C-alpha positions in Angstrom: 0.0 0.0 0.0 1.4 3.4 -1.0 1.3 5.8 1.9 -0.5 9.1 1.1 -0.1 12.0 3.6 -3.1 14.2 4.4 -4.1 16.5 1.6 -2.9 20.0 2.7 -5.0 23.1 2.9 -4.1 24.2 -0.6 -6.4 21.8 -2.3 -7.6 21.8 -5.9 -11.3 21.4 -6.5 -12.9 20.6 -9.8 -16.7 20.2 -9.3 -16.8 17.4 -6.6 -13.4 16.0 -7.1 -10.5 16.7 -4.8 -6.9 16.8 -6.0 -3.7 17.1 -4.0 -1.7 20.2 -4.7 1.5 18.0 -4.3 2.8 15.0 -6.0 3.6 11.7 -4.2 7.1 10.5 -5.0 7.5 6.8 -5.8 10.8 4.9 -6.2 11.4 2.4 -8.9 7.7 1.6 -9.5 5.8 1.2 -12.7 2.3 2.5 -13.5 0.6 -0.8 -12.6 2.4 -1.1 -9.3 1.3 2.4 -8.3 -2.3 1.7 -9.3 -2.4 -1.5 -7.3 -0.8 0.2 -4.3 -3.5 2.9 -4.0 -6.2 2.4 -1.4 -9.8 2.3 -2.4 -11.2 5.7 -3.2 -8.0 7.2 -4.5 -6.6 7.2 -8.1 -4.0 9.0 -10.2 -5.0 12.2 -12.0 -5.6 11.9 -15.8 -3.7 13.9 -18.5 -7.0 15.8 -19.1 -7.2 16.8 -15.5 -3.6 18.0 -15.4 -4.3 20.1 -18.5 -7.3 21.7 -16.9 -5.3 22.5 -13.8 -2.6 24.0 -16.0 -5.1 26.0 -18.0 -6.5 27.5 -14.8 -3.0 28.6 -13.7 -2.3 30.1 -17.1 -5.6 32.0 -17.0 -4.6 33.4 -13.6 -1.4 34.6 -15.3 0.8 32.3 -13.1 4.2 31.2 -14.2 3.9 27.4 -14.3 7.5 26.9 -13.1 6.6 29.0 -10.0 3.1 27.6 -9.4 2.7 25.6 -6.2 0.6 23.0 -7.9 3.5 22.2 -10.3 6.3 23.0 -7.9 7.2 19.3 -7.3 8.1 18.9 -11.0 10.5 21.9 -10.8 12.1 21.1 -7.4 15.0 18.7 -7.1 15.5 16.3 -4.2 18.5 16.4 -1.9 20.6 14.5 -4.5 19.6 16.9 -7.4 17.1 14.6 -9.0 13.8 15.7 -10.6 10.7 13.6 -10.7 8.5 12.8 -13.6 4.8 12.4 -13.2 2.7 9.4 -14.1 -1.0 10.0 -15.0 -3.9 7.6 -15.4 -3.9 8.2 -19.2 -2.0 6.2 -21.7 -1.7 5.8 -25.5 -2.0 2.5 -27.4 -0.7 1.8 -30.9 -3.7 0.5 -33.0 -3.4 -2.9 -34.7 -1.6 -2.5 -38.0 0.4 0.6 -36.9 3.2 -1.1 -35.1 6.9 -0.9 -36.1 7.0 2.9 -36.2 4.4 3.4 -38.9 3.0 6.9 -39.2 0.9 9.2 -41.4 1.7 12.7 -42.7 -0.6 15.8 -42.5 -1.0 18.3 -45.3 2.2 20.1 -44.2 4.2 16.9 -44.3 4.5 16.5 -40.5 4.5 13.0 -39.0 1.3 12.2 -37.1 0.6 9.0 -35.1 -2.8 7.3 -34.7 -3.3 6.2 -31.1 -6.0 4.8 -28.9 -6.5 6.8 -25.6 -6.5 4.8 -22.4 -8.0 5.9 -19.1 -6.7 3.4 -16.6 -7.0 0.1 -18.6 -10.0 1.2 -20.7 -9.9 2.3 -24.3 -11.9 5.6 -24.3 -11.1 7.3 -27.6 -8.9 7.7 -30.7 -6.6 10.6 -31.5 -3.8 11.6 -33.8 -0.8 12.9 -32.0 2.2 14.7 -33.5 5.5 13.1 -33.6 8.1 15.2 -31.8 11.2 15.5 -29.7 11.3 18.7 -27.7 8.5 20.1 -30.0 6.6 23.1 -28.7 2.9 22.5 -28.1 0.7 24.8 -30.1 -2.8 23.3 -29.6 -4.3 20.7 -27.2 -6.9 18.1 -27.3 -8.9 19.6 -24.5 -10.8 16.5 -23.7 -7.8 14.2 -23.1 -5.2 16.8 -22.3 -2.9 15.5 -25.1 -1.0 17.7 -27.6 -2.8 18.0 -30.9 -0.5 20.3 -32.9 3.2 21.1 -32.3 5.8 23.1 -34.0 9.5 22.6 -34.3 11.7 23.6 -31.3 14.3 26.1 -32.6 17.0 26.8 -30.0 17.7 30.3 -29.0 14.2 31.5 -30.2 11.9 30.2 -27.5 10.3 31.7 -24.4 10.5 30.0 -21.0 6.7 29.7 -20.9 6.7 27.2 -23.8 5.5 23.6 -23.1 7.3 20.9 -24.9 6.3 17.4 -26.2 8.1 14.1 -26.5 6.5 11.2 -28.3 7.5 7.6 -29.1 7.3 6.5 -32.7 7.8 2.9 -32.0 7.1 1.9 -28.3 7.9 -1.6 -27.0 5.2 -4.1 -26.1 3.8 -3.7 -22.6 4.5 -6.9 -20.8 1.3 -6.5 -18.7 -1.3 -5.5 -21.3 0.3 -7.2 -24.3 -0.2 -4.1 -26.4 2.2 -1.3 -27.5 1.3 1.2 -24.8 2.9 4.3 -23.3 2.0 6.5 -20.4 1.2 10.2 -20.7 3.4 11.8 -18.2 4.8 15.2 -17.2 8.2 16.5 -16.2 10.5 19.5 -16.4 13.6 19.6 -18.5 16.5 22.0 -18.9 16.6 23.1 -22.5 19.8 24.5 -23.9 18.9 28.1 -24.7 16.2 29.1 -22.2 18.3 29.1 -19.0 15.6 27.4 -16.9 13.6 24.2 -16.7 10.4 24.0 -18.9 7.3 21.9 -18.4 7.1 18.9 -20.8 4.4 16.4 -21.7 5.9 13.0 -22.3 4.3 10.2 -24.4 7.4 8.0 -24.7 7.6 5.9 -21.6 6.2 2.4 -21.2 3.6 1.8 -18.4 5.2 -1.5 -17.3 8.7 0.1 -17.0 9.7 1.2 -13.5 10.5 4.9 -13.1 13.2 5.4 -10.5 12.2 9.1 -9.9 8.5 8.7 -10.5 5.5 10.5 -8.9 1.8 11.0 -9.3 -1.0 13.3 -8.1 -3.5 11.5 -5.9 -7.2 12.2 -6.6 -10.4 11.4 -4.7 -13.7 11.4 -6.5 -17.1 12.4 -5.0 -16.9 14.6 -2.0 -19.3 13.1 0.4 -18.7 13.1 4.1 -18.5 9.3 4.5 -16.1 9.1 1.5 -13.5 11.7 2.5 -10.2 9.9 3.1 -7.7 12.8 3.5 -9.2 16.2 4.1 -8.9 18.9 6.8 -11.8 21.0 5.4 -15.5 21.2 6.1 -17.5 19.1 3.7 -20.6 21.1 3.9 -18.6 24.3 3.2 -17.1 22.6 0.2 -20.5 21.7 -1.2 -21.7 25.3 -0.7 -18.7 26.7 -2.5 -19.2 24.3 -5.4 -22.9 25.3 -5.6 -22.1 29.0 -5.7 -19.7 28.4 -8.6 -21.9 26.3 -10.9 -21.6 28.9 -13.7 -17.8 28.4 -13.9 -16.5 25.9 -16.4 -13.5 25.2 -14.1 -14.3 25.2 -10.5 -10.8 25.5 -9.1 -10.4 26.7 -5.6 -7.1 27.1 -3.8 -5.2 29.8 -2.0 -4.2 32.7 -4.3 -6.0 31.6 -7.4 -9.2 33.5 -7.1 
């Protein structure tokens, strides 16, 4: 069982779902081991949820590298190591598209057909851009996956850019038996910017242990009998949510609103 500390006071709320504002670090565990180690009622955040949290920060004009909710990705441990973040979202190579096969869009850019996974379920189909350090231009707002990227040109980029790494030819997952990768997040030092940038990663197998892994714990359905880790008043939460029904993103944490 993975030990989860109490959610702190700077919680993230989207409708009736509670998100920790911090990541839980894991050591040398793969996606499946983390999933099995979570107690009932908790799960990992999805790529779509991470995108919506990011979007709220951007709309509040917050620098993502200085935002508390993403601070764990930009903060090294005592040995100078940075974590990367698992999400509950994965991508699967459809049958017939193995061995690095791809399509090209009208501009000649490589695009990859993929099946979207939420946990172990196939929930949709997308085309993702192939890229290494590519800059994300547009997002699939449902799944939180990059939809359009452009080439990363050193010495011309801003520190606010978010980069994308994809895997043209992933290895077979020894648990699912398919060619799957996780959608993860991390921060990387790019040559010309002089600081670490947020990156979305679709290049790492779900069954491969990540020595410096992490995840964001999530608890669905805020009902008093269901609350596992919370130091806030449940009735007050429900009242706050009711008052904010007109908002598309009901995000509440210190300093955001």
